[in-house]
C-alpha positions as CSV (number, residue, x, y, z in Angstrom):
1,M,77.9,133.3,134.0
2,S,81.4,131.8,134.4
3,N,83.1,128.6,133.6
4,S,84.0,126.2,136.4
5,T,87.7,126.1,137.2
6,R,87.4,123.1,139.5
7,S,89.7,120.1,139.1
8,R,87.7,117.5,140.9
9,R,84.2,116.0,140.8
10,D,81.4,116.9,143.2
11,R,81.8,114.8,146.4
12,C,78.6,115.8,148.3
13,P,77.8,112.7,150.4
14,G,74.8,110.5,150.1
15,V,73.7,107.0,151.3
16,L,75.6,105.3,148.5
17,R,78.4,107.8,148.5
18,P,79.4,108.3,152.2
19,W,82.1,110.7,153.4
20,L,84.8,109.5,155.6
21,A,84.9,111.8,158.7
22,D,87.0,111.5,161.8
23,D,84.3,109.5,163.6
24,G,83.5,107.2,160.8
25,A,81.3,107.4,157.7
26,L,78.9,110.4,157.3
27,T,75.9,109.9,155.1
28,R,73.2,112.4,153.9
29,I,69.6,111.5,153.2
30,R,67.7,113.9,150.9
31,I,64.3,115.0,152.2
32,P,62.5,117.0,149.4
33,G,60.7,120.0,150.8
34,G,61.8,119.1,154.3
35,Q,58.5,117.1,154.7
36,V,59.2,114.0,156.7
37,S,56.9,111.6,158.6
38,V,57.6,111.1,162.3
39,R,57.5,107.3,161.7
40,A,60.3,107.6,159.1
41,L,62.3,109.8,161.5
42,I,62.0,107.3,164.3
43,G,63.1,104.6,161.9
44,L,66.2,106.6,160.9
45,A,67.0,107.3,164.6
46,E,66.9,103.5,165.2
47,V,69.4,103.1,162.3
48,A,71.6,105.8,164.0
49,Q,71.3,103.9,167.4
50,Q,72.2,100.6,165.9
51,Y,75.0,101.6,163.6
52,G,76.1,105.2,164.3
53,D,76.3,107.7,167.2
54,G,72.6,107.6,168.0
55,L,71.7,111.0,166.5
56,V,69.9,112.3,163.4
57,R,71.1,115.7,162.3
58,V,69.4,118.4,160.2
59,T,71.5,120.0,157.6
60,G,71.5,123.6,156.2
61,R,69.5,122.3,153.2
62,A,66.8,120.7,155.4
63,N,68.1,117.2,154.8
64,L,69.1,114.6,157.3
65,Q,72.6,113.3,158.2
66,L,73.9,110.3,160.1
67,R,77.4,110.1,161.5
68,A,79.9,107.5,162.9
69,L,78.6,104.7,160.6
70,P,80.8,101.7,159.6
71,L,82.6,101.9,156.3
72,V,83.8,98.9,154.2
73,D,85.8,99.5,151.1
74,G,84.6,103.1,150.9
75,A,80.9,102.1,151.1
76,L,78.3,101.6,153.8
77,P,77.7,97.9,154.5
78,A,74.7,96.4,152.7
79,D,72.7,96.0,155.9
80,V,73.1,99.7,156.8
81,V,71.9,100.7,153.4
82,A,69.0,98.3,153.6
83,A,68.0,99.6,157.1
84,I,67.9,103.2,155.7
85,E,65.8,102.0,152.7
86,T,63.3,100.4,155.2
87,T,62.5,103.9,156.5
88,G,61.2,104.9,153.0
89,L,63.6,107.8,152.8
90,L,65.7,106.3,150.0
91,P,63.1,105.5,147.2
92,S,65.7,105.4,144.4
93,R,69.3,104.4,144.7
94,S,70.1,105.9,141.3
95,H,68.7,109.3,142.4
96,D,70.3,109.2,145.9
97,L,72.2,112.5,145.4
98,V,69.8,114.6,143.3
99,R,66.5,115.1,145.3
100,N,67.7,118.5,146.6
101,I,64.5,120.5,146.8
102,L,64.3,123.3,149.4
103,V,60.9,124.7,150.2
104,S,59.6,127.6,152.4
105,P,59.1,125.6,155.6
106,Q,55.9,127.4,156.7
107,T,54.2,127.0,153.3
108,G,50.7,125.6,153.6
109,L,50.8,126.2,157.4
110,S,50.9,130.0,157.7
111,G,51.5,133.0,155.4
112,G,53.1,133.0,152.0
113,L,51.3,133.7,148.7
114,A,50.8,130.0,147.7
115,D,51.1,126.5,149.1
116,V,54.1,125.2,147.0
117,R,54.1,121.7,148.5
118,P,52.2,120.2,145.6
119,A,54.7,121.6,143.2
120,A,57.6,120.2,145.3
121,R,56.0,116.7,145.3
122,E,55.5,116.8,141.6
123,L,59.0,118.0,141.0
124,D,60.4,115.2,143.1
125,R,58.2,112.7,141.2
126,R,59.6,113.9,137.9
127,L,63.2,113.8,139.2
128,L,62.7,110.2,140.4
129,T,61.2,109.0,137.1
130,D,63.7,110.6,134.8
131,S,66.9,108.5,134.4
132,R,68.8,111.4,132.8
133,L,68.4,113.6,135.9
134,S,70.2,111.1,138.1
135,D,73.3,112.7,136.7
136,L,72.7,116.0,138.4
137,P,75.5,117.0,140.8
138,G,74.9,116.3,144.5
139,R,75.2,120.1,145.2
140,F,72.6,121.1,142.6
141,L,69.6,122.8,144.4
142,F,66.0,123.5,143.6
143,T,64.4,126.2,145.7
144,L,60.6,126.8,145.9
145,D,59.8,130.1,147.7
146,D,56.1,130.6,148.5
147,G,56.5,134.4,148.1
148,R,57.6,135.3,151.6
149,G,61.2,135.6,150.6
150,D,62.7,133.2,153.2
151,L,64.8,131.5,150.5
152,H,65.9,134.7,148.8
153,D,69.6,133.9,149.4
154,R,69.4,130.3,148.2
155,H,68.5,130.6,144.5
156,L,71.8,129.3,143.2
157,D,70.5,126.8,140.6
158,L,66.8,126.4,139.7
159,G,63.7,127.5,141.5
160,L,60.7,129.7,141.7
161,V,59.1,132.5,143.8
162,A,55.3,132.5,144.0
163,L,53.6,135.7,142.8
164,D,50.1,134.6,144.0
165,D,48.2,131.3,144.4
166,N,48.3,130.7,140.7
167,L,51.5,132.3,139.2
168,C,55.2,132.0,139.9
169,Q,58.4,133.5,138.5
170,L,61.3,131.1,137.8
171,R,64.8,131.7,139.2
172,V,67.6,130.4,136.9
173,G,71.0,130.7,138.5
174,G,69.6,133.2,140.9
175,V,68.3,135.4,138.1
176,P,64.5,136.2,137.7
177,S,63.2,134.5,134.6
178,V,59.8,133.7,133.0
179,V,56.4,133.9,134.7
180,L,54.2,130.8,134.4
181,P,51.4,129.0,136.3
182,L,52.7,127.4,139.5
183,A,51.2,124.0,138.3
184,D,53.5,124.1,135.3
185,S,56.7,124.8,137.2
186,P,57.8,121.2,137.8
187,T,57.8,120.6,134.0
188,A,59.7,123.8,133.4
189,L,62.2,123.1,136.1
190,T,63.0,119.6,135.0
191,R,63.3,120.8,131.4
192,L,65.9,123.4,132.5
193,A,67.7,120.7,134.6
194,R,68.1,118.5,131.5
195,R,69.4,121.6,129.6
196,F,71.9,122.2,132.4
197,L,73.2,118.6,132.0
198,A,73.5,119.1,128.3
199,H,75.7,122.1,128.8
200,R,77.7,121.4,132.0
201,G,80.5,119.6,130.3
202,T,82.2,116.4,131.3
203,G,85.0,115.2,133.5
204,R,86.5,116.8,136.6
205,D,85.9,120.4,135.5
206,A,82.1,119.9,134.7
207,A,79.9,122.6,136.2
208,W,78.2,122.0,139.6
209,H,75.9,125.0,139.4
210,V,73.9,126.9,136.8
211,N,75.9,130.1,137.3
212,E,79.1,128.3,136.3
213,L,77.8,127.6,132.7
214,P,79.4,129.7,129.9
215,H,76.0,130.8,128.7
216,P,72.6,131.5,130.4
217,L,70.0,128.7,130.4
218,S,67.2,131.3,130.2
219,G,66.8,135.0,129.6
220,A,66.5,137.4,132.5
221,T,63.4,139.5,133.1
222,A,62.2,142.0,135.7
223,D,62.0,140.7,139.2
224,L,58.2,140.9,139.9
225,T,58.6,140.0,143.5
226,G,59.9,143.4,144.3
227,G,63.0,142.0,146.1
228,V,60.9,140.6,149.0
229,C,63.0,138.8,151.6
230,S,62.5,137.7,155.1
231,P,64.9,136.8,157.9
232,P,65.6,133.2,159.0
233,L,62.8,131.6,161.0
234,P,63.4,132.1,164.7
235,Y,63.3,129.2,167.2
236,G,60.2,129.0,169.4
237,R,56.6,129.4,168.7
238,V,56.1,130.8,165.2
239,P,53.1,131.2,162.9
240,G,52.2,127.7,161.9
241,G,53.8,125.8,164.7
242,L,56.8,125.3,167.0
243,H,60.3,125.7,165.5
244,L,62.9,123.7,167.5
245,D,66.7,124.1,167.3
246,A,68.1,120.8,166.1
247,H,71.8,121.8,166.0
248,G,72.7,119.2,168.6
249,G,71.0,116.3,166.8
250,L,67.8,114.4,167.3
251,A,67.6,111.3,169.5
252,R,64.9,108.7,169.1
253,D,63.2,109.5,172.4
254,L,62.8,113.2,171.4
255,I,61.4,112.2,168.0
256,A,59.0,109.7,169.5
257,A,57.5,112.5,171.7
258,W,56.2,114.0,168.4
259,A,54.1,110.9,167.6
260,A,50.8,112.8,168.0
261,T,51.6,114.4,164.6
262,D,51.9,112.7,161.3
263,H,54.8,114.7,160.0
264,V,57.2,117.5,160.8
265,V,59.1,120.0,158.6
266,L,62.9,120.2,158.5
267,T,64.1,123.8,158.0
268,P,67.3,125.2,156.4
269,W,68.2,126.7,159.8
270,H,69.0,123.3,161.3
271,G,65.6,123.2,162.8
272,V,62.4,121.2,163.0
273,L,59.0,122.8,162.6
274,I,56.2,120.9,164.4
275,P,52.9,121.9,162.9
276,K,50.5,124.0,165.1
277,A,48.0,121.3,165.8
278,T,50.5,119.4,167.9
279,A,53.0,122.1,168.8
């Protein structure tokens, strides 16, 4: 553990805190677990067409990003924010920056030791209903690995690795911690997040990440996963569906072609996983 030596606050962009880039305002929309309906994606692409450069981009944390938006006095105009809210992808303005939940993209579709999507949904619900957790830094990340090890290099803050379909081991600042039922993990993770906030400090040098705290949040234990790790998901047909490279951005017409499926899964490799039934 180490103290933060930063001299500025976290500036990670969101809808209500856009970033001024060379082509205009850049905004980021958090998509917990990467699970997003095609209808919502089409709606966001229409926002991009009307106000930005016409493309929806997938980030390295499986979130969405719009570019070239208008900026007025450092903020997006009210009609742009309202248009994004209409998609359903901004359920809470106060929690705009904190719904950073990364999940194994193939979980519940193929492989893995457990389907961690229910835990991700409950974790997001708890984040949204806890006013204290709206103070989490925009870079703070929860990672839920279903046991296949595809997020082994992402456990910077709080998360878990499934041990089977019932048990998981928490990761706290990347360090293996307690074993508990998977169903209990959202409660444990939000409790740890509140503890992080209590110890991160205040002002410009406040910690952004768990491993910047002066003292551990939780004791370390043996890594029961055996160090399992898997490489990034390749593009093309994969178990569970079709993984498309979205580095160049997504236009409305391309997204509309996926209308036969209810939802797609954003991946941390700037991709979109279309479930098998419609791939």
